[in-house]
C-alpha positions as CSV (number, residue, x, y, z in Angstrom):
1,M,-7.0,10.5,-8.0
2,V,-6.3,11.2,-4.3
3,S,-8.5,13.7,-2.5
4,L,-8.5,14.9,1.1
5,K,-11.6,16.4,2.8
6,L,-13.5,17.1,6.0
7,A,-15.5,14.0,6.9
8,S,-18.9,15.7,6.8
9,T,-21.2,12.6,6.5
10,E,-21.7,9.5,8.6
11,T,-20.3,7.4,5.7
12,E,-17.1,9.5,5.6
13,R,-16.7,9.3,9.3
14,E,-17.1,5.5,9.1
15,D,-14.5,5.4,6.3
16,A,-12.1,7.3,8.6
17,F,-12.7,4.7,11.3
18,T,-12.1,1.9,8.8
19,V,-8.6,3.3,8.0
20,R,-7.9,3.8,11.7
21,K,-8.9,0.2,12.4
22,A,-6.6,-1.1,9.6
23,V,-3.6,0.9,10.8
24,F,-3.9,1.0,14.6
25,V,-5.9,-2.1,15.5
26,E,-4.8,-4.6,12.8
27,E,-1.3,-3.3,12.0
28,Q,-0.2,-2.0,15.4
29,G,-2.3,-4.1,17.8
30,V,-4.1,-1.3,19.6
31,P,-7.2,-2.7,21.3
32,I,-10.4,-1.5,19.4
33,H,-11.9,-0.1,22.6
34,I,-8.9,2.3,22.9
35,E,-8.7,3.2,19.3
36,L,-12.4,4.1,18.8
37,D,-13.3,6.2,21.9
38,E,-15.9,8.6,23.2
39,L,-13.8,11.5,22.0
40,D,-14.7,10.6,18.4
41,D,-18.1,12.3,19.0
42,E,-16.5,15.7,19.8
43,A,-13.7,15.5,17.2
44,V,-13.7,16.9,13.7
45,H,-12.6,14.1,11.3
46,F,-10.7,14.2,8.1
47,I,-10.5,11.5,5.4
48,A,-8.4,10.9,2.2
49,Y,-9.6,8.8,-0.7
50,D,-8.0,7.2,-3.7
51,G,-11.0,7.3,-5.9
52,E,-13.6,5.7,-3.7
53,R,-11.1,3.9,-1.4
54,P,-10.5,5.5,2.0
55,I,-6.7,5.6,2.5
56,A,-5.8,8.1,5.3
57,A,-7.5,9.7,8.3
58,G,-7.0,12.1,11.2
59,R,-9.0,14.0,13.8
60,I,-8.7,17.2,15.8
61,R,-10.4,18.4,19.0
62,D,-10.5,21.8,20.7
63,I,-9.1,21.1,24.1
64,G,-9.4,24.7,25.5
65,D,-6.8,27.5,25.9
66,S,-6.8,27.9,22.1
67,I,-5.2,24.5,21.7
68,G,-6.2,21.9,19.1
69,K,-5.3,18.3,19.8
70,V,-4.5,16.3,16.6
71,E,-5.0,12.6,17.0
72,R,-5.3,9.3,15.0
73,V,-3.4,10.5,12.0
74,C,-2.7,7.5,9.8
75,V,-2.1,6.3,6.2
76,L,-2.6,2.8,4.9
77,P,0.8,1.1,4.4
78,E,0.6,0.9,0.6
79,Y,0.1,4.7,0.4
80,R,2.9,5.8,2.7
81,G,5.8,7.8,1.3
82,Q,3.4,9.9,-0.9
83,H,3.2,12.9,1.4
84,L,-0.4,12.1,2.4
85,G,0.4,12.4,6.1
86,Q,1.9,15.9,5.5
87,Q,-1.2,16.8,3.4
88,M,-3.4,15.6,6.2
89,M,-1.5,17.7,8.7
90,V,-1.8,20.8,6.5
91,M,-5.6,20.3,6.4
92,L,-5.8,19.8,10.2
93,E,-3.6,22.9,10.8
94,E,-5.8,25.0,8.4
95,H,-8.9,23.8,10.3
96,A,-7.3,24.8,13.6
97,R,-6.4,28.3,12.3
98,N,-9.9,28.8,10.9
99,A,-11.4,27.7,14.3
100,G,-9.4,30.3,16.1
101,L,-6.9,28.0,17.7
102,S,-3.3,29.1,18.1
103,K,-1.5,25.9,18.9
104,I,-1.6,22.2,18.0
105,R,-0.6,19.5,20.4
106,L,-0.3,15.8,19.5
107,N,1.0,12.6,20.9
108,A,3.4,11.2,18.3
109,Q,4.5,7.6,18.3
110,N,8.3,7.7,18.6
111,H,8.9,6.4,15.0
112,A,6.8,9.4,13.8
113,V,8.7,12.1,15.7
114,P,11.1,12.9,12.8
115,F,8.0,13.3,10.4
116,Y,6.4,15.8,12.8
117,E,9.7,17.6,13.4
118,K,10.1,18.1,9.6
119,I,6.8,20.0,9.5
120,G,7.6,22.3,12.4
121,Y,6.5,20.4,15.6
122,M,8.7,20.3,18.7
123,V,8.9,17.6,21.3
124,T,7.6,18.9,24.7
125,S,7.6,15.8,26.9
126,P,9.7,12.8,27.9
127,E,8.7,9.5,26.4
128,F,5.5,7.8,27.7
129,M,3.6,4.7,26.9
130,D,0.2,4.8,25.3
131,A,-1.5,1.5,24.3
132,G,1.8,-0.2,24.7
133,I,3.5,2.1,22.2
134,P,6.2,4.7,23.1
135,H,5.1,8.3,22.4
136,R,6.2,11.9,22.9
137,V,4.0,15.1,23.2
138,M,4.7,17.5,20.4
139,E,3.5,21.1,19.8
140,K,3.4,23.7,17.0
141,S,2.0,27.2,16.9
142,V,-0.4,27.9,14.1
């Protein structure tokens, strides 16, 4: 049984970091010091579980001007295609609205741009490189 929730304990935060390390560090080759950063302390983290196993994660930060920055959204490879990323984004957007934010901004890896476009995000920047991976800034009003 899959469940998504706010990571409210240290264990749940560590579980989110475990998923991020598996996807971004091991699968995509992002250096660990870039993946886990000082912004983790100010972010609100979300985690998805299949039973007890952590399988997806994401975080959001209030960056001012009523804008929430969504970052580090990821799903373990064997769980992709089950709409977990979309469910994670719904939770992050709901959190943003409840926190009084009116817009969400994110840096999408190029391969993920169509995913975000399907759920209402628009590209707002030219391509740029981050950790050696091409990205585009995307935004959505919430």
